[in-house]
C-alpha positions as CSV (number, residue, x, y, z in Angstrom):
1,X,0.0,0.0,0.0
2,X,1.4,3.4,-0.9
3,X,2.0,5.8,1.9
4,X,0.6,8.7,-0.1
5,X,-2.8,6.9,-0.2
6,X,-3.0,6.3,3.6
7,X,-4.9,8.7,5.7
8,X,-4.5,8.8,9.5
9,X,-8.2,8.3,9.9
10,X,-8.1,5.0,8.0
11,X,-9.3,2.2,10.4
12,X,-6.0,0.2,10.1
13,X,-3.9,3.2,10.9
14,X,-6.2,4.2,13.8
15,X,-5.9,0.6,15.2
16,X,-2.1,0.7,15.0
17,X,-1.9,4.1,16.6
18,X,-4.3,3.0,19.4
19,X,-2.3,-0.1,20.0
20,X,1.0,1.8,20.2
21,X,-0.4,4.4,22.5
22,X,-1.7,1.6,24.8
23,X,1.7,-0.1,24.9
24,X,3.3,3.2,25.9
25,X,0.7,4.1,28.4
26,X,1.0,0.7,30.1
27,X,4.5,1.7,31.2
28,X,4.1,5.5,31.3
29,X,0.5,6.3,32.2
30,X,1.3,10.1,32.1
31,X,2.4,10.0,28.5
32,X,0.6,12.3,26.1
33,X,0.3,11.9,22.3
34,X,-0.2,13.8,19.1
35,X,-0.6,12.5,15.6
36,X,0.6,14.2,12.5
37,X,1.4,13.5,8.9
38,X,5.1,13.4,8.0
39,X,7.0,13.5,4.7
40,X,10.4,12.0,5.4
41,X,9.5,9.2,5.2
42,X,5.9,9.7,4.1
43,X,3.5,8.4,6.8
44,X,1.6,9.0,10.0
45,X,3.7,10.0,13.0
46,X,2.7,9.3,16.6
47,X,4.5,11.8,18.9
48,X,4.7,10.5,22.4
49,X,5.7,12.9,25.1
50,X,7.1,10.9,28.1
51,X,8.8,12.4,31.1
52,X,11.8,10.1,31.4
53,X,15.6,10.5,31.2
54,X,16.1,8.4,28.0
55,X,13.5,8.3,25.3
56,X,15.2,5.2,23.9
57,X,13.3,3.3,26.7
58,X,10.1,4.1,24.9
59,X,11.3,2.7,21.6
60,X,12.7,-0.4,23.4
61,X,9.2,-1.0,24.8
62,X,7.4,-0.9,21.4
63,X,10.0,-1.6,18.7
64,X,8.9,-5.2,18.1
65,X,5.3,-4.3,17.6
66,X,6.2,-1.2,15.6
67,X,8.3,-3.2,13.2
68,X,5.4,-5.7,12.8
69,X,3.1,-2.8,11.9
70,X,5.6,-1.4,9.4
71,X,6.8,-4.6,7.8
72,X,4.1,-7.2,8.2
73,X,1.1,-4.9,7.9
74,X,2.9,-2.5,5.5
75,X,1.6,0.6,7.3
76,X,3.7,3.7,7.3
77,X,3.4,4.5,11.0
78,X,6.3,6.0,12.9
79,X,6.8,6.9,16.6
80,X,8.7,9.9,17.8
81,X,9.3,9.8,21.6
82,X,10.2,13.2,23.1
83,X,10.6,14.6,26.6
84,X,8.4,17.4,27.9
85,X,9.7,20.8,26.7
86,X,9.7,22.3,30.3
87,X,11.9,19.4,31.5
88,X,14.4,20.0,28.7
89,X,14.5,23.7,29.4
90,X,15.1,23.1,33.1
91,X,17.9,20.7,32.4
92,X,19.5,23.1,29.9
93,X,19.4,25.9,32.4
94,X,20.9,23.7,35.1
95,X,23.6,22.5,32.7
96,X,24.4,26.1,31.7
97,X,25.0,27.0,35.4
98,X,27.7,24.3,35.7
99,X,29.7,25.1,32.6
100,X,33.4,25.7,33.5
101,X,33.7,29.0,31.8
102,X,30.8,30.4,33.8
103,X,32.4,29.3,37.1
104,X,35.8,30.8,36.4
105,X,36.9,33.5,38.7
106,X,39.5,35.8,37.2
107,X,42.1,37.1,39.6
108,X,43.2,40.5,38.4
109,X,46.8,39.8,39.7
110,X,47.1,37.0,37.2
111,X,46.3,39.4,34.4
112,X,49.0,41.8,35.4
113,X,46.6,44.5,36.5
């Protein structure tokens, strides 16, 4: 089946999306989802926002089923796990506070002043 002809409201796509959402929510009940159409590759993308340190854990939990959906059922469904934006911002701010060049204290005597 051509990806261009598949719509995200097609019953098979909806079933696949629902199943993947359920698999993710079994492990991370607080996960939230959005569905969009993507072009590289062409298909339906399930965005999964999960508040964990490593989003690879999400893919590890669903990869077998996702590959079955993509290969055996020939459905162009993809999953993009991401962390919540606020958590990423907080971690970036915390990391910026610990950068060595920000902690450096310059002694005027060492500069010959």
